[in-house]
PDB file of N, CA, C and O in Angstrom, chain B, residues numbered from 101:
ATOM      1  N   MET B 101      -7.339-199.618 -36.468  1.00  0.00           N
ATOM      2  CA  MET B 101      -6.398-198.818 -36.974  1.00  0.00           C
ATOM      3  C   MET B 101      -5.716-198.086 -35.781  1.00  0.00           C
ATOM      4  O   MET B 101      -6.388-197.583 -34.881  1.00  0.00           O
ATOM      5  N   GLU B 102      -4.348-198.045 -35.807  1.00  0.00           N
ATOM      6  CA  GLU B 102      -3.715-197.162 -34.810  1.00  0.00           C
ATOM      7  C   GLU B 102      -2.669-196.289 -35.386  1.00  0.00           C
ATOM      8  O   GLU B 102      -1.925-196.565 -36.328  1.00  0.00           O
ATOM      9  N   ILE B 103      -2.713-195.206 -34.699  1.00  0.00           N
ATOM     10  CA  ILE B 103      -1.628-194.032 -35.196  1.00  0.00           C
ATOM     11  C   ILE B 103      -1.037-193.451 -33.953  1.00  0.00           C
ATOM     12  O   ILE B 103      -1.686-193.020 -33.000  1.00  0.00           O
ATOM     13  N   ASN B 104       0.301-193.487 -34.066  1.00  0.00           N
ATOM     14  CA  ASN B 104       1.202-192.915 -32.856  1.00  0.00           C
ATOM     15  C   ASN B 104       1.798-191.803 -33.522  1.00  0.00           C
ATOM     16  O   ASN B 104       2.238-191.852 -34.670  1.00  0.00           O
ATOM     17  N   LEU B 105       1.806-190.574 -32.614  1.00  0.00           N
ATOM     18  CA  LEU B 105       2.549-189.273 -32.916  1.00  0.00           C
ATOM     19  C   LEU B 105       3.391-189.175 -31.618  1.00  0.00           C
ATOM     20  O   LEU B 105       2.996-189.309 -30.460  1.00  0.00           O
ATOM     21  N   ASN B 106       4.700-188.899 -32.091  1.00  0.00           N
ATOM     22  CA  ASN B 106       5.603-188.752 -30.846  1.00  0.00           C
ATOM     23  C   ASN B 106       5.979-187.309 -30.745  1.00  0.00           C
ATOM     24  O   ASN B 106       5.935-186.596 -31.748  1.00  0.00           O
ATOM     25  N   ASN B 107       6.367-186.821 -29.515  1.00  0.00           N
ATOM     26  CA  ASN B 107       6.786-185.457 -29.223  1.00  0.00           C
ATOM     27  C   ASN B 107       5.758-184.507 -29.608  1.00  0.00           C
ATOM     28  O   ASN B 107       5.959-183.542 -30.346  1.00  0.00           O
ATOM     29  N   ILE B 108       4.525-184.855 -29.018  1.00  0.00           N
ATOM     30  CA  ILE B 108       3.412-183.830 -29.143  1.00  0.00           C
ATOM     31  C   ILE B 108       3.338-183.161 -27.755  1.00  0.00           C
ATOM     32  O   ILE B 108       3.305-183.796 -26.701  1.00  0.00           O
ATOM     33  N   SER B 109       3.309-181.575 -27.879  1.00  0.00           N
ATOM     34  CA  SER B 109       3.364-181.007 -26.839  1.00  0.00           C
ATOM     35  C   SER B 109       1.957-180.997 -25.960  1.00  0.00           C
ATOM     36  O   SER B 109       0.941-180.490 -26.436  1.00  0.00           O
ATOM     37  N   VAL B 110       1.976-181.532 -24.780  1.00  0.00           N
ATOM     38  CA  VAL B 110       0.968-181.706 -23.997  1.00  0.00           C
ATOM     39  C   VAL B 110       1.019-181.040 -22.565  1.00  0.00           C
ATOM     40  O   VAL B 110       2.091-181.119 -21.965  1.00  0.00           O
ATOM     41  N   ILE B 111      -0.027-180.399 -21.972  1.00  0.00           N
ATOM     42  CA  ILE B 111       0.099-179.857 -20.694  1.00  0.00           C
ATOM     43  C   ILE B 111      -0.966-180.577 -19.768  1.00  0.00           C
ATOM     44  O   ILE B 111      -2.173-180.463 -19.983  1.00  0.00           O
ATOM     45  N   TYR B 112      -0.522-181.216 -18.877  1.00  0.00           N
ATOM     46  CA  TYR B 112      -1.428-181.906 -17.766  1.00  0.00           C
ATOM     47  C   TYR B 112      -2.011-180.712 -17.014  1.00  0.00           C
ATOM     48  O   TYR B 112      -1.570-179.564 -17.080  1.00  0.00           O
ATOM     49  N   PRO B 113      -3.143-181.155 -16.232  1.00  0.00           N
ATOM     50  CA  PRO B 113      -3.773-180.117 -15.554  1.00  0.00           C
ATOM     51  C   PRO B 113      -2.864-179.518 -14.472  1.00  0.00           C
ATOM     52  O   PRO B 113      -2.964-178.312 -14.247  1.00  0.00           O
ATOM     53  N   ASN B 114      -1.981-180.265 -13.782  1.00  0.00           N
ATOM     54  CA  ASN B 114      -1.136-179.741 -12.795  1.00  0.00           C
ATOM     55  C   ASN B 114       0.127-179.162 -13.356  1.00  0.00           C
ATOM     56  O   ASN B 114       1.007-178.918 -12.532  1.00  0.00           O
ATOM     57  N   GLU B 115       0.363-178.904 -14.593  1.00  0.00           N
ATOM     58  CA  GLU B 115       1.597-178.434 -15.070  1.00  0.00           C
ATOM     59  C   GLU B 115       1.385-176.925 -15.730  1.00  0.00           C
ATOM     60  O   GLU B 115       0.272-176.480 -16.011  1.00  0.00           O
ATOM     61  N   THR B 116       2.545-176.260 -15.916  1.00  0.00           N
ATOM     62  CA  THR B 116       2.361-174.827 -16.365  1.00  0.00           C
ATOM     63  C   THR B 116       3.001-174.771 -17.721  1.00  0.00           C
ATOM     64  O   THR B 116       2.711-173.847 -18.481  1.00  0.00           O
ATOM     65  N   ASN B 117       3.849-175.698 -18.070  1.00  0.00           N
ATOM     66  CA  ASN B 117       4.488-175.947 -19.348  1.00  0.00           C
ATOM     67  C   ASN B 117       4.245-177.118 -20.012  1.00  0.00           C
ATOM     68  O   ASN B 117       4.129-178.174 -19.392  1.00  0.00           O
ATOM     69  N   PRO B 118       4.147-177.047 -21.315  1.00  0.00           N
ATOM     70  CA  PRO B 118       3.872-178.304 -22.220  1.00  0.00           C
ATOM     71  C   PRO B 118       5.041-179.080 -22.153  1.00  0.00           C
ATOM     72  O   PRO B 118       6.167-178.586 -22.094  1.00  0.00           O
ATOM     73  N   GLN B 119       4.758-180.500 -22.161  1.00  0.00           N
ATOM     74  CA  GLN B 119       5.949-181.538 -22.132  1.00  0.00           C
ATOM     75  C   GLN B 119       5.681-182.477 -23.446  1.00  0.00           C
ATOM     76  O   GLN B 119       4.569-182.932 -23.717  1.00  0.00           O
ATOM     77  N   PRO B 120       6.801-182.690 -24.182  1.00  0.00           N
ATOM     78  CA  PRO B 120       6.632-183.676 -25.300  1.00  0.00           C
ATOM     79  C   PRO B 120       6.248-185.022 -24.680  1.00  0.00           C
ATOM     80  O   PRO B 120       6.811-185.570 -23.732  1.00  0.00           O
ATOM     81  N   ARG B 121       5.268-185.431 -25.326  1.00  0.00           N
ATOM     82  CA  ARG B 121       4.420-186.804 -25.040  1.00  0.00           C
ATOM     83  C   ARG B 121       4.047-187.592 -26.337  1.00  0.00           C
ATOM     84  O   ARG B 121       3.846-187.011 -27.403  1.00  0.00           O
ATOM     85  N   LYS B 122       3.974-188.826 -26.200  1.00  0.00           N
ATOM     86  CA  LYS B 122       3.403-189.636 -27.108  1.00  0.00           C
ATOM     87  C   LYS B 122       2.008-189.557 -27.206  1.00  0.00           C
ATOM     88  O   LYS B 122       1.389-189.457 -26.146  1.00  0.00           O
ATOM     89  N   VAL B 123       1.368-189.582 -28.290  1.00  0.00           N
ATOM     90  CA  VAL B 123      -0.253-189.384 -28.400  1.00  0.00           C
ATOM     91  C   VAL B 123      -0.567-190.548 -29.292  1.00  0.00           C
ATOM     92  O   VAL B 123      -0.087-190.564 -30.425  1.00  0.00           O
ATOM     93  N   ASN B 124      -1.283-191.461 -28.898  1.00  0.00           N
ATOM     94  CA  ASN B 124      -1.893-192.708 -29.562  1.00  0.00           C
ATOM     95  C   ASN B 124      -3.424-192.525 -29.875  1.00  0.00           C
ATOM     96  O   ASN B 124      -4.263-192.138 -29.062  1.00  0.00           O
ATOM     97  N   PHE B 125      -3.652-192.870 -31.201  1.00  0.00           N
ATOM     98  CA  PHE B 125      -5.154-192.699 -31.579  1.00  0.00           C
ATOM     99  C   PHE B 125      -5.203-194.140 -31.971  1.00  0.00           C
ATOM    100  O   PHE B 125      -4.337-194.744 -32.603  1.00  0.00           O
ATOM    101  N   THR B 126      -6.445-194.657 -31.469  1.00  0.00           N
ATOM    102  CA  THR B 126      -6.894-196.084 -31.847  1.00  0.00           C
ATOM    103  C   THR B 126      -8.318-196.021 -32.331  1.00  0.00           C
ATOM    104  O   THR B 126      -9.168-195.359 -31.737  1.00  0.00           O
ATOM    105  N   ALA B 127      -8.566-196.717 -33.416  1.00  0.00           N
ATOM    106  CA  ALA B 127     -10.163-196.679 -33.929  1.00  0.00           C
ATOM    107  C   ALA B 127     -10.372-198.134 -34.198  1.00  0.00           C
ATOM    108  O   ALA B 127      -9.658-198.836 -34.914  1.00  0.00           O
ATOM    109  N   ASP B 128     -11.524-198.530 -33.485  1.00  0.00           N
ATOM    110  CA  ASP B 128     -11.919-199.864 -33.672  1.00  0.00           C
ATOM    111  C   ASP B 128     -13.378-200.057 -34.552  1.00  0.00           C
ATOM    112  O   ASP B 128     -13.875-201.165 -34.751  1.00  0.00           O
ATOM    113  N   GLY B 129     -13.870-198.984 -34.959  1.00  0.00           N
ATOM    114  CA  GLY B 129     -15.061-199.035 -35.619  1.00  0.00           C
ATOM    115  C   GLY B 129     -16.241-198.605 -34.786  1.00  0.00           C
ATOM    116  O   GLY B 129     -17.289-198.228 -35.311  1.00  0.00           O
ATOM    117  N   GLU B 130     -16.061-198.664 -33.493  1.00  0.00           N
ATOM    118  CA  GLU B 130     -17.066-198.196 -32.659  1.00  0.00           C
ATOM    119  C   GLU B 130     -16.777-197.004 -31.862  1.00  0.00           C
ATOM    120  O   GLU B 130     -17.665-196.251 -31.462  1.00  0.00           O
ATOM    121  N   PHE B 131     -15.407-196.820 -31.609  1.00  0.00           N
ATOM    122  CA  PHE B 131     -14.919-195.675 -30.783  1.00  0.00           C
ATOM    123  C   PHE B 131     -13.701-195.467 -31.462  1.00  0.00           C
ATOM    124  O   PHE B 131     -13.142-196.248 -32.231  1.00  0.00           O
ATOM    125  N   LEU B 132     -13.245-194.049 -31.015  1.00  0.00           N
ATOM    126  CA  LEU B 132     -11.885-193.518 -31.261  1.00  0.00           C
ATOM    127  C   LEU B 132     -11.474-193.376 -29.817  1.00  0.00           C
ATOM    128  O   LEU B 132     -12.213-192.868 -28.974  1.00  0.00           O
ATOM    129  N   SER B 133     -10.132-193.895 -29.534  1.00  0.00           N
ATOM    130  CA  SER B 133      -9.560-193.784 -28.192  1.00  0.00           C
ATOM    131  C   SER B 133      -8.408-192.876 -28.463  1.00  0.00           C
ATOM    132  O   SER B 133      -7.635-193.176 -29.373  1.00  0.00           O
ATOM    133  N   ILE B 134      -8.206-191.728 -27.718  1.00  0.00           N
ATOM    134  CA  ILE B 134      -7.130-190.859 -27.688  1.00  0.00           C
ATOM    135  C   ILE B 134      -6.355-191.114 -26.471  1.00  0.00           C
ATOM    136  O   ILE B 134      -6.928-190.911 -25.401  1.00  0.00           O
ATOM    137  N   ASN B 135      -5.042-191.563 -26.464  1.00  0.00           N
ATOM    138  CA  ASN B 135      -4.313-191.937 -25.056  1.00  0.00           C
ATOM    139  C   ASN B 135      -2.900-190.943 -25.194  1.00  0.00           C
ATOM    140  O   ASN B 135      -2.171-190.930 -26.186  1.00  0.00           O
ATOM    141  N   ILE B 136      -2.725-190.200 -24.072  1.00  0.00           N
ATOM    142  CA  ILE B 136      -1.433-189.444 -23.936  1.00  0.00           C
ATOM    143  C   ILE B 136      -0.566-190.256 -23.074  1.00  0.00           C
ATOM    144  O   ILE B 136      -0.892-190.454 -21.904  1.00  0.00           O
ATOM    145  N   LEU B 137       0.519-190.743 -23.569  1.00  0.00           N
ATOM    146  CA  LEU B 137       1.472-191.542 -22.924  1.00  0.00           C
ATOM    147  C   LEU B 137       2.530-190.740 -22.433  1.00  0.00           C
ATOM    148  O   LEU B 137       3.074-189.865 -23.108  1.00  0.00           O
ATOM    149  N   ASP B 138       2.874-191.068 -21.093  1.00  0.00           N
ATOM    150  CA  ASP B 138       4.081-190.502 -20.626  1.00  0.00           C
ATOM    151  C   ASP B 138       4.835-191.467 -19.610  1.00  0.00           C
ATOM    152  O   ASP B 138       4.252-192.115 -18.741  1.00  0.00           O
ATOM    153  N   ASP B 139       6.262-191.479 -19.840  1.00  0.00           N
ATOM    154  CA  ASP B 139       6.985-192.628 -19.193  1.00  0.00           C
ATOM    155  C   ASP B 139       7.241-192.326 -17.860  1.00  0.00           C
ATOM    156  O   ASP B 139       7.669-193.226 -17.138  1.00  0.00           O
ATOM    157  N   THR B 140       7.020-191.030 -17.336  1.00  0.00           N
ATOM    158  CA  THR B 140       7.274-190.680 -15.979  1.00  0.00           C
ATOM    159  C   THR B 140       6.135-190.322 -15.088  1.00  0.00           C
ATOM    160  O   THR B 140       6.262-190.151 -13.876  1.00  0.00           O
ATOM    161  N   LYS B 141       4.813-190.199 -15.865  1.00  0.00           N
ATOM    162  CA  LYS B 141       3.667-189.882 -15.027  1.00  0.00           C
ATOM    163  C   LYS B 141       2.516-190.730 -15.550  1.00  0.00           C
ATOM    164  O   LYS B 141       2.666-191.404 -16.569  1.00  0.00           O
ATOM    165  N   ASP B 142       1.529-190.716 -14.968  1.00  0.00           N
ATOM    166  CA  ASP B 142       0.177-191.608 -15.346  1.00  0.00           C
ATOM    167  C   ASP B 142      -0.298-191.034 -16.656  1.00  0.00           C
ATOM    168  O   ASP B 142      -0.422-189.821 -16.825  1.00  0.00           O
ATOM    169  N   SER B 143      -0.581-192.009 -17.651  1.00  0.00           N
ATOM    170  CA  SER B 143      -1.219-191.611 -18.726  1.00  0.00           C
ATOM    171  C   SER B 143      -2.582-191.369 -18.680  1.00  0.00           C
ATOM    172  O   SER B 143      -3.286-191.831 -17.782  1.00  0.00           O
ATOM    173  N   ILE B 144      -3.046-190.615 -19.662  1.00  0.00           N
ATOM    174  CA  ILE B 144      -4.434-190.235 -19.569  1.00  0.00           C
ATOM    175  C   ILE B 144      -5.055-190.486 -20.956  1.00  0.00           C
ATOM    176  O   ILE B 144      -4.282-190.585 -21.909  1.00  0.00           O
ATOM    177  N   GLY B 145      -6.402-190.598 -21.158  1.00  0.00           N
ATOM    178  CA  GLY B 145      -7.022-190.913 -22.266  1.00  0.00           C
ATOM    179  C   GLY B 145      -8.445-190.672 -22.329  1.00  0.00           C
ATOM    180  O   GLY B 145      -9.061-190.501 -21.277  1.00  0.00           O
ATOM    181  N   ILE B 146      -9.084-190.638 -23.535  1.00  0.00           N
ATOM    182  CA  ILE B 146     -10.543-190.455 -23.662  1.00  0.00           C
ATOM    183  C   ILE B 146     -10.878-191.369 -24.760  1.00  0.00           C
ATOM    184  O   ILE B 146     -10.055-191.756 -25.591  1.00  0.00           O
ATOM    185  N   SER B 147     -12.187-191.720 -24.733  1.00  0.00           N
ATOM    186  CA  SER B 147     -12.847-192.732 -25.923  1.00  0.00           C
ATOM    187  C   SER B 147     -14.056-191.740 -26.258  1.00  0.00           C
ATOM    188  O   SER B 147     -14.705-191.100 -25.431  1.00  0.00           O
ATOM    189  N   LEU B 148     -14.212-191.748 -27.559  1.00  0.00           N
ATOM    190  CA  LEU B 148     -15.251-190.994 -28.195  1.00  0.00           C
ATOM    191  C   LEU B 148     -16.049-191.939 -29.032  1.00  0.00           C
ATOM    192  O   LEU B 148     -15.506-192.785 -29.742  1.00  0.00           O
ATOM    193  N   GLU B 149     -17.344-191.787 -28.942  1.00  0.00           N
ATOM    194  CA  GLU B 149     -18.280-192.455 -29.904  1.00  0.00           C
ATOM    195  C   GLU B 149     -18.327-191.690 -31.078  1.00  0.00           C
ATOM    196  O   GLU B 149     -17.864-190.552 -31.142  1.00  0.00           O
ATOM    197  N   LYS B 150     -18.965-192.375 -32.170  1.00  0.00           N
ATOM    198  CA  LYS B 150     -19.017-191.829 -33.518  1.00  0.00           C
ATOM    199  C   LYS B 150     -19.529-190.374 -33.464  1.00  0.00           C
ATOM    200  O   LYS B 150     -18.868-189.528 -34.066  1.00  0.00           O
ATOM    201  N   GLN B 151     -20.687-189.988 -32.775  1.00  0.00           N
ATOM    202  CA  GLN B 151     -21.134-188.833 -32.966  1.00  0.00           C
ATOM    203  C   GLN B 151     -20.382-187.662 -32.191  1.00  0.00           C
ATOM    204  O   GLN B 151     -20.596-186.480 -32.462  1.00  0.00           O
ATOM    205  N   GLU B 152     -19.469-188.081 -31.186  1.00  0.00           N
ATOM    206  CA  GLU B 152     -18.600-187.280 -30.620  1.00  0.00           C
ATOM    207  C   GLU B 152     -17.435-187.045 -31.407  1.00  0.00           C
ATOM    208  O   GLU B 152     -16.930-185.926 -31.318  1.00  0.00           O
ATOM    209  N   VAL B 153     -16.915-187.886 -32.157  1.00  0.00           N
ATOM    210  CA  VAL B 153     -15.844-187.790 -33.094  1.00  0.00           C
ATOM    211  C   VAL B 153     -16.286-186.753 -34.163  1.00  0.00           C
ATOM    212  O   VAL B 153     -15.481-185.899 -34.535  1.00  0.00           O
ATOM    213  N   GLU B 154     -17.572-186.808 -34.676  1.00  0.00           N
ATOM    214  CA  GLU B 154     -18.119-186.015 -35.736  1.00  0.00           C
ATOM    215  C   GLU B 154     -18.199-184.480 -35.202  1.00  0.00           C
ATOM    216  O   GLU B 154     -18.050-183.535 -35.977  1.00  0.00           O
ATOM    217  N   LEU B 155     -18.424-184.326 -33.939  1.00  0.00           N
ATOM    218  CA  LEU B 155     -18.528-183.081 -33.142  1.00  0.00           C
ATOM    219  C   LEU B 155     -17.058-182.420 -33.008  1.00  0.00           C
ATOM    220  O   LEU B 155     -16.868-181.205 -33.065  1.00  0.00           O
ATOM    221  N   LEU B 156     -16.181-183.257 -32.847  1.00  0.00           N
ATOM    222  CA  LEU B 156     -14.808-182.926 -32.657  1.00  0.00           C
ATOM    223  C   LEU B 156     -14.254-182.437 -34.032  1.00  0.00           C
ATOM    224  O   LEU B 156     -13.597-181.397 -34.086  1.00  0.00           O
ATOM    225  N   ILE B 157     -14.501-183.136 -35.072  1.00  0.00           N
ATOM    226  CA  ILE B 157     -14.147-182.732 -36.381  1.00  0.00           C
ATOM    227  C   ILE B 157     -14.873-181.427 -36.872  1.00  0.00           C
ATOM    228  O   ILE B 157     -14.240-180.570 -37.487  1.00  0.00           O
ATOM    229  N   ASP B 158     -16.189-181.290 -36.597  1.00  0.00           N
ATOM    230  CA  ASP B 158     -16.729-179.996 -36.835  1.00  0.00           C
ATOM    231  C   ASP B 158     -16.264-178.788 -36.087  1.00  0.00           C
ATOM    232  O   ASP B 158     -16.259-177.628 -36.497  1.00  0.00           O
ATOM    233  N   THR B 159     -15.828-179.293 -34.788  1.00  0.00           N
ATOM    234  CA  THR B 159     -15.226-178.162 -33.930  1.00  0.00           C
ATOM    235  C   THR B 159     -13.695-177.696 -34.541  1.00  0.00           C
ATOM    236  O   THR B 159     -13.302-176.531 -34.486  1.00  0.00           O
ATOM    237  N   LEU B 160     -12.993-178.693 -35.065  1.00  0.00           N
ATOM    238  CA  LEU B 160     -11.647-178.394 -35.636  1.00  0.00           C
ATOM    239  C   LEU B 160     -11.813-177.602 -36.900  1.00  0.00           C
ATOM    240  O   LEU B 160     -11.173-176.574 -37.124  1.00  0.00           O
ATOM    241  N   GLN B 161     -12.596-178.062 -37.622  1.00  0.00           N
ATOM    242  CA  GLN B 161     -12.932-177.170 -39.164  1.00  0.00           C
ATOM    243  C   GLN B 161     -13.451-175.887 -38.670  1.00  0.00           C
ATOM    244  O   GLN B 161     -13.120-174.936 -39.378  1.00  0.00           O
ATOM    245  N   LEU B 162     -14.206-175.589 -37.605  1.00  0.00           N
ATOM    246  CA  LEU B 162     -14.591-174.233 -37.332  1.00  0.00           C
ATOM    247  C   LEU B 162     -13.461-173.510 -37.027  1.00  0.00           C
ATOM    248  O   LEU B 162     -13.313-172.432 -37.601  1.00  0.00           O
ATOM    249  N   ILE B 163     -12.570-173.914 -36.180  1.00  0.00           N
ATOM    250  CA  ILE B 163     -11.321-173.386 -35.612  1.00  0.00           C
ATOM    251  C   ILE B 163     -10.552-172.902 -36.714  1.00  0.00           C
ATOM    252  O   ILE B 163     -10.244-171.714 -36.807  1.00  0.00           O
ATOM    253  N   LEU B 164     -10.145-173.993 -37.768  1.00  0.00           N
ATOM    254  CA  LEU B 164      -9.430-173.572 -38.907  1.00  0.00           C
ATOM    255  C   LEU B 164     -10.192-172.454 -39.854  1.00  0.00           C
ATOM    256  O   LEU B 164      -9.608-171.476 -40.320  1.00  0.00           O
ATOM    257  N   LYS B 165     -11.351-172.703 -40.027  1.00  0.00           N
ATOM    258  CA  LYS B 165     -12.278-171.796 -40.912  1.00  0.00           C
ATOM    259  C   LYS B 165     -12.079-170.269 -40.438  1.00  0.00           C
ATOM    260  O   LYS B 165     -11.935-169.353 -41.248  1.00  0.00           O
ATOM    261  N   HIS B 166     -12.088-170.098 -39.097  1.00  0.00           N
ATOM    262  CA  HIS B 166     -12.194-168.630 -38.498  1.00  0.00           C
ATOM    263  C   HIS B 166     -10.738-168.316 -38.304  1.00  0.00           C
ATOM    264  O   HIS B 166     -10.480-167.219 -37.808  1.00  0.00           O
ATOM    265  N   ASN B 167      -9.878-169.014 -38.580  1.00  0.00           N
ATOM    266  CA  ASN B 167      -8.349-168.615 -38.263  1.00  0.00           C
ATOM    267  C   ASN B 167      -8.185-168.483 -36.803  1.00  0.00           C
ATOM    268  O   ASN B 167      -7.422-167.598 -36.418  1.00  0.00           O
ATOM    269  N   LEU B 168      -8.747-169.181 -35.977  1.00  0.00           N
ATOM    270  CA  LEU B 168      -8.551-169.069 -34.579  1.00  0.00           C
ATOM    271  C   LEU B 168      -7.060-169.655 -34.217  1.00  0.00           C
ATOM    272  O   LEU B 168      -6.514-169.201 -33.211  1.00  0.00           O
ATOM    273  N   ILE B 169      -6.473-170.517 -34.898  1.00  0.00           N
ATOM    274  CA  ILE B 169      -5.176-170.849 -34.912  1.00  0.00           C
ATOM    275  C   ILE B 169      -4.466-170.395 -36.037  1.00  0.00           C
ATOM    276  O   ILE B 169      -4.444-171.182 -36.984  1.00  0.00           O
ATOM    277  N   GLU B 170      -3.791-169.162 -36.194  1.00  0.00           N
ATOM    278  CA  GLU B 170      -3.381-168.422 -37.386  1.00  0.00           C
ATOM    279  C   GLU B 170      -2.254-169.283 -38.001  1.00  0.00           C
ATOM    280  O   GLU B 170      -2.193-169.391 -39.225  1.00  0.00           O
ATOM    281  N   GLU B 171      -1.400-169.869 -37.236  1.00  0.00           N
ATOM    282  CA  GLU B 171      -0.289-170.773 -37.867  1.00  0.00           C
ATOM    283  C   GLU B 171      -0.635-171.763 -38.870  1.00  0.00           C
ATOM    284  O   GLU B 171       0.086-172.063 -39.822  1.00  0.00           O
ATOM    285  N   LEU B 172      -1.983-172.346 -38.563  1.00  0.00           N
ATOM    286  CA  LEU B 172      -2.381-173.533 -39.205  1.00  0.00           C
ATOM    287  C   LEU B 172      -3.309-173.022 -40.467  1.00  0.00           C
ATOM    288  O   LEU B 172      -3.457-173.787 -41.420  1.00  0.00           O
ATOM    289  N   ALA B 173      -3.866-171.862 -40.468  1.00  0.00           N
ATOM    290  CA  ALA B 173      -4.675-171.464 -41.388  1.00  0.00           C
ATOM    291  C   ALA B 173      -4.030-171.095 -42.638  1.00  0.00           C
ATOM    292  O   ALA B 173      -4.706-170.701 -43.589  1.00  0.00           O
TER     293      ALA B 173
END
């Protein structure tokens, strides 16, 4: 399964302001790959195993539960 999101604000480590970039999520049953694509700079990405995806889900739920991102809560 593949999901593409366009115009997601992403800040690369050497930047001070977010730039709109394409974010691609690909799941193949074993891994979840998250790639941040940029037409003018090097793209970056990570691959997560199932237990790492579960940890990410738990972390995001904790953030939402405690209103750490007020606009989303």
